[in-house]
Z-matrix of the N, CA and C atoms (Angstrom, degrees):
N
C 1 1.452
C 2 1.521 1 110.13
N 3 1.310 2 116.01 1 144.01
C 4 1.448 3 122.38 2 -177.53
C 5 1.523 4 109.45 3 -99.46
N 6 1.316 5 114.98 4 132.32
C 7 1.464 6 121.03 5 177.70
C 8 1.528 7 108.64 6 -96.98
N 9 1.328 8 116.07 7 135.47
C 10 1.453 9 121.94 8 178.87
C 11 1.520 10 107.58 9 -123.86
N 12 1.342 11 116.64 10 111.38
C 13 1.461 12 121.36 11 179.65
C 14 1.520 13 110.26 12 -76.55
N 15 1.333 14 115.27 13 147.50
C 16 1.454 15 122.23 14 -178.83
C 17 1.515 16 110.29 15 -122.03
N 18 1.316 17 116.35 16 155.64
C 19 1.455 18 122.07 17 175.36
C 20 1.536 19 106.80 18 -113.18
N 21 1.326 20 115.72 19 87.55
C 22 1.453 21 122.20 20 -173.73
C 23 1.528 22 109.64 21 -103.03
N 24 1.337 23 118.60 22 121.40
C 25 1.459 24 120.43 23 174.89
C 26 1.532 25 109.76 24 -65.33
N 27 1.311 26 116.68 25 152.05
C 28 1.455 27 121.42 26 -177.18
C 29 1.525 28 111.64 27 -55.90
N 30 1.307 29 117.65 28 -39.30
C 31 1.463 30 121.53 29 -177.52
C 32 1.534 31 112.49 30 -65.32
N 33 1.341 32 117.52 31 -19.59
C 34 1.460 33 121.33 32 -177.72
C 35 1.521 34 113.15 33 -108.59
N 36 1.327 35 117.22 34 11.61
C 37 1.468 36 120.50 35 -175.68
C 38 1.526 37 112.54 36 -63.51
N 39 1.339 38 117.37 37 -37.46
C 40 1.462 39 120.31 38 -179.46
C 41 1.526 40 111.66 39 -66.39
N 42 1.323 41 116.98 40 -37.44
C 43 1.465 42 120.76 41 177.95
C 44 1.530 43 110.10 42 -65.65
N 45 1.318 44 117.26 43 -42.38
C 46 1.466 45 120.84 44 178.91
C 47 1.523 46 110.82 45 -65.02
N 48 1.322 47 116.53 46 -40.64
C 49 1.467 48 121.09 47 179.74
C 50 1.524 49 110.50 48 -64.88
N 51 1.329 50 117.03 49 -38.74
C 52 1.462 51 121.89 50 179.94
C 53 1.532 52 110.76 51 -63.78
N 54 1.327 53 116.36 52 -32.45
C 55 1.468 54 120.77 53 179.29
C 56 1.532 55 112.78 54 -81.06
N 57 1.346 56 117.29 55 -9.24
C 58 1.459 57 120.09 56 177.07
C 59 1.515 58 115.44 57 114.46
N 60 1.315 59 117.76 58 5.84
C 61 1.468 60 120.28 59 178.25
C 62 1.525 61 109.31 60 -72.38
N 63 1.314 62 115.59 61 152.67
C 64 1.467 63 121.88 62 179.15
C 65 1.516 64 109.35 63 -121.54
N 66 1.334 65 116.33 64 153.81
C 67 1.460 66 123.39 65 179.95
C 68 1.514 67 109.89 66 -98.87
N 69 1.313 68 118.32 67 126.17
C 70 1.463 69 123.79 68 174.57
C 71 1.525 70 106.74 69 -99.87
N 72 1.327 71 116.91 70 103.18
C 73 1.464 72 121.50 71 -176.00
C 74 1.526 73 112.03 72 -67.06
N 75 1.318 74 118.35 73 -32.58
C 76 1.465 75 121.31 74 -179.07
C 77 1.531 76 110.79 75 -67.50
N 78 1.326 77 116.84 76 -42.95
C 79 1.467 78 120.76 77 -179.31
C 80 1.529 79 112.62 78 -93.27
N 81 1.335 80 116.08 79 -8.89
C 82 1.471 81 122.56 80 -178.76
C 83 1.527 82 111.26 81 54.87
N 84 1.332 83 114.35 82 52.54
C 85 1.460 84 120.53 83 179.42
C 86 1.520 85 110.25 84 -148.33
N 87 1.321 86 115.97 85 153.44
C 88 1.454 87 122.48 86 174.48
C 89 1.520 88 108.35 87 -88.65
N 90 1.346 89 116.93 88 150.52
C 91 1.455 90 121.25 89 -179.05
C 92 1.525 91 110.57 90 -154.38
N 93 1.329 92 115.82 91 164.03
C 94 1.464 93 122.90 92 170.65
C 95 1.518 94 107.40 93 -130.33
N 96 1.319 95 114.75 94 149.39
C 97 1.475 96 120.54 95 -179.44
C 98 1.523 97 108.91 96 -128.63
N 99 1.333 98 115.01 97 138.11
C 100 1.454 99 121.69 98 171.46
C 101 1.518 100 114.86 99 65.73
N 102 1.316 101 117.93 100 32.73
C 103 1.460 102 120.59 101 178.22
C 104 1.520 103 108.67 102 -102.77
N 105 1.320 104 116.37 103 128.76
C 106 1.466 105 120.76 104 176.45
C 107 1.524 106 110.88 105 -79.82
N 108 1.338 107 116.37 106 -36.42
C 109 1.461 108 121.37 107 -177.91
C 110 1.524 109 109.16 108 -107.49
N 111 1.338 110 116.46 109 106.50
C 112 1.461 111 121.67 110 -178.66
C 113 1.521 112 112.35 111 -102.57
N 114 1.337 113 117.21 112 12.70
C 115 1.469 114 120.74 113 -178.56
C 116 1.524 115 112.11 114 -59.29
N 117 1.326 116 117.77 115 -36.00
C 118 1.465 117 121.23 116 -179.42
C 119 1.524 118 111.66 117 -65.30
N 120 1.330 119 117.02 118 -23.21
C 121 1.464 120 122.33 119 -177.20
C 122 1.530 121 112.81 120 -103.21
N 123 1.321 122 117.73 121 6.29
C 124 1.464 123 122.25 122 -174.20
C 125 1.526 124 112.85 123 -59.03
N 126 1.331 125 118.33 124 -37.17
C 127 1.466 126 118.84 125 -177.63
C 128 1.526 127 112.46 126 -70.36
N 129 1.328 128 117.36 127 -15.17
C 130 1.468 129 120.84 128 178.11
C 131 1.523 130 112.30 129 -104.76
N 132 1.315 131 116.96 130 11.33
C 133 1.454 132 121.18 131 179.73
C 134 1.529 133 109.32 132 -70.34
N 135 1.339 134 117.41 133 126.65
C 136 1.472 135 118.80 134 178.74
C 137 1.519 136 110.61 135 -68.10
N 138 1.328 137 116.15 136 146.34
C 139 1.454 138 120.20 137 178.58
C 140 1.518 139 110.14 138 -80.05
N 141 1.334 140 116.74 139 168.03
C 142 1.467 141 120.58 140 177.59
C 143 1.513 142 110.72 141 -62.60
N 144 1.329 143 117.22 142 -33.22
C 145 1.465 144 121.64 143 179.86
C 146 1.530 145 110.42 144 -61.97
N 147 1.349 146 117.92 145 -37.84
C 148 1.453 147 121.93 146 -179.14
C 149 1.525 148 111.72 147 -66.03
N 150 1.323 149 116.97 148 -32.58
C 151 1.459 150 121.10 149 -177.32
C 152 1.523 151 112.57 150 -88.88
N 153 1.326 152 117.93 151 -8.12
C 154 1.459 153 122.31 152 -167.80
C 155 1.519 154 114.35 153 -61.34
N 156 1.301 155 118.97 154 -48.79
C 157 1.455 156 119.65 155 -171.22
C 158 1.506 157 114.54 156 -106.83
N 159 1.312 158 115.71 157 151.63
C 160 1.449 159 120.89 158 173.33
C 161 1.517 160 110.70 159 -86.95
N 162 1.331 161 117.35 160 -18.75
C 163 1.459 162 121.50 161 179.98
C 164 1.518 163 109.51 162 -75.50
N 165 1.320 164 116.96 163 147.50
C 166 1.456 165 119.90 164 175.71
C 167 1.520 166 110.94 165 -57.35
N 168 1.318 167 116.28 166 152.52
C 169 1.459 168 121.64 167 -174.13
C 170 1.522 169 112.29 168 -58.83
N 171 1.307 170 117.81 169 -38.97
C 172 1.459 171 121.05 170 -179.74
C 173 1.514 172 112.22 171 -62.79
N 174 1.327 173 116.48 172 -41.14
C 175 1.462 174 120.33 173 179.44
C 176 1.518 175 110.85 174 -69.10
N 177 1.329 176 117.83 175 -38.64
C 178 1.459 177 120.91 176 -179.90
C 179 1.526 178 110.28 177 -65.94
N 180 1.343 179 116.78 178 -42.46
C 181 1.456 180 120.11 179 178.57
C 182 1.514 181 110.91 180 -64.28
N 183 1.331 182 117.98 181 -41.85
C 184 1.460 183 121.49 182 -179.27
C 185 1.525 184 110.75 183 -64.17
N 186 1.332 185 116.82 184 -40.38
C 187 1.459 186 120.25 185 179.14
C 188 1.524 187 110.92 186 -66.21
N 189 1.326 188 116.53 187 -35.75
C 190 1.457 189 119.92 188 -179.73
C 191 1.522 190 112.05 189 -69.55
N 192 1.309 191 117.82 190 -29.98
C 193 1.452 192 121.31 191 -177.67
C 194 1.524 193 113.48 192 -89.32
N 195 1.310 194 117.25 193 -12.96
C 196 1.456 195 120.85 194 -176.02
C 197 1.526 196 111.08 195 -70.19
N 198 1.321 197 118.11 196 133.50
C 199 1.464 198 119.98 197 176.47
C 200 1.525 199 110.62 198 -70.94
N 201 1.330 200 115.80 199 169.34
C 202 1.457 201 120.85 200 -175.27
C 203 1.528 202 112.56 201 -58.20
N 204 1.342 203 117.63 202 -31.50
C 205 1.457 204 120.80 203 -179.64
C 206 1.515 205 113.43 204 -73.69
N 207 1.322 206 117.95 205 -13.72
C 208 1.444 207 121.40 206 178.07
C 209 1.518 208 113.65 207 91.00
N 210 1.313 209 118.88 208 -9.00
C 211 1.452 210 121.42 209 -179.73
C 212 1.526 211 109.01 210 -100.39
N 213 1.315 212 115.92 211 127.31
C 214 1.448 213 120.56 212 179.90
C 215 1.518 214 108.46 213 -96.69
N 216 1.325 215 116.74 214 125.55
C 217 1.458 216 122.21 215 178.99
C 218 1.518 217 109.18 216 -98.70
N 219 1.327 218 116.11 217 121.37
C 220 1.458 219 120.69 218 -179.54
C 221 1.518 220 110.22 219 -129.00
N 222 1.317 221 115.70 220 167.03
C 223 1.458 222 120.57 221 176.56
C 224 1.513 223 112.25 222 65.40
N 225 1.326 224 116.54 223 -138.91
C 226 1.464 225 120.55 224 -176.51
C 227 1.526 226 112.39 225 -70.59
N 228 1.336 227 118.79 226 -15.77
C 229 1.465 228 121.93 227 178.79
C 230 1.533 229 111.90 228 -83.61
N 231 1.335 230 117.56 229 -7.65
C 232 1.466 231 120.95 230 -177.36
C 233 1.524 232 111.16 231 -74.30
N 234 1.320 233 115.63 232 131.55
C 235 1.458 234 122.25 233 175.74
C 236 1.519 235 106.94 234 -132.09
N 237 1.327 236 116.79 235 120.38
C 238 1.458 237 119.94 236 179.67
C 239 1.515 238 109.66 237 -79.19
N 240 1.313 239 116.67 238 127.38
C 241 1.463 240 122.74 239 -179.43
C 242 1.524 241 109.48 240 -94.62
N 243 1.317 242 118.47 241 144.40
C 244 1.466 243 120.31 242 177.68
C 245 1.524 244 111.10 243 -69.17
N 246 1.314 245 117.12 244 146.64
C 247 1.461 246 122.39 245 177.52
C 248 1.515 247 109.07 246 -77.11
N 249 1.323 248 119.00 247 125.10
C 250 1.463 249 122.24 248 -179.94
C 251 1.522 250 112.21 249 -109.82
N 252 1.340 251 116.82 250 -9.76
C 253 1.454 252 120.55 251 178.80
C 254 1.527 253 109.08 252 -152.25
N 255 1.317 254 116.58 253 -173.60
C 256 1.455 255 121.10 254 -177.50
C 257 1.527 256 113.20 255 -106.30
N 258 1.325 257 117.69 256 15.12
C 259 1.460 258 119.19 257 178.72
C 260 1.532 259 109.04 258 -72.55
N 261 1.326 260 116.17 259 165.87
C 262 1.455 261 120.81 260 179.33
C 263 1.530 262 109.53 261 -66.21
N 264 1.342 263 118.02 262 145.45
C 265 1.472 264 120.84 263 -174.83
C 266 1.524 265 114.57 264 -57.44
N 267 1.325 266 118.30 265 -30.07
C 268 1.460 267 120.36 266 -177.29
C 269 1.530 268 113.11 267 -93.31
N 270 1.337 269 116.83 268 1.69
C 271 1.461 270 121.11 269 176.51
C 272 1.526 271 109.25 270 -108.43
N 273 1.303 272 116.75 271 156.85
C 274 1.459 273 121.07 272 178.85
C 275 1.520 274 108.47 273 -123.07
N 276 1.334 275 115.96 274 115.85
C 277 1.461 276 120.28 275 177.62
C 278 1.533 277 108.47 276 -97.01
N 279 1.332 278 117.15 277 177.02
C 280 1.472 279 121.33 278 -179.60
C 281 1.522 280 112.18 279 -60.96
N 282 1.318 281 116.33 280 -36.55
C 283 1.451 282 120.84 281 -177.01
C 284 1.540 283 112.36 282 -68.62
N 285 1.328 284 117.91 283 -37.44
C 286 1.466 285 119.75 284 -176.72
C 287 1.531 286 113.00 285 -101.70
N 288 1.334 287 118.05 286 2.69
C 289 1.459 288 121.78 287 -177.77
C 290 1.543 289 112.34 288 -59.89
N 291 1.322 290 117.53 289 -35.09
C 292 1.469 291 120.35 290 -178.29
C 293 1.528 292 112.12 291 -69.14
N 294 1.353 293 116.63 292 -21.17
C 295 1.455 294 119.98 293 179.12
C 296 1.523 295 112.99 294 -95.68
N 297 1.333 296 117.25 295 -7.89
C 298 1.473 297 121.08 296 -178.57
C 299 1.522 298 110.55 297 -69.31
N 300 1.317 299 114.01 298 150.50
C 301 1.473 300 119.28 299 179.49
C 302 1.505 301 112.23 300 -76.68
């Protein structure tokens, strides 16, 4: 049998349960097993982005926001730098290397 994990918001848990979804307390996720027709569960289907990383979401977000120098400036120490190229904000290309911290 094939297990299909769902991303069900707390407010919609009763609707998912009524359709036959089950709660996995160990993984803290809703799922269905052995269903041929998953159309009823389509709105709770996790996106590819949700499955992408093995790292917890908080760590992945923090890594994405970290500047090339590794130091994150927050609060009154934060200074927004102008965009000089189209590279990703957490990467440093040759064009923006002179502006990197």
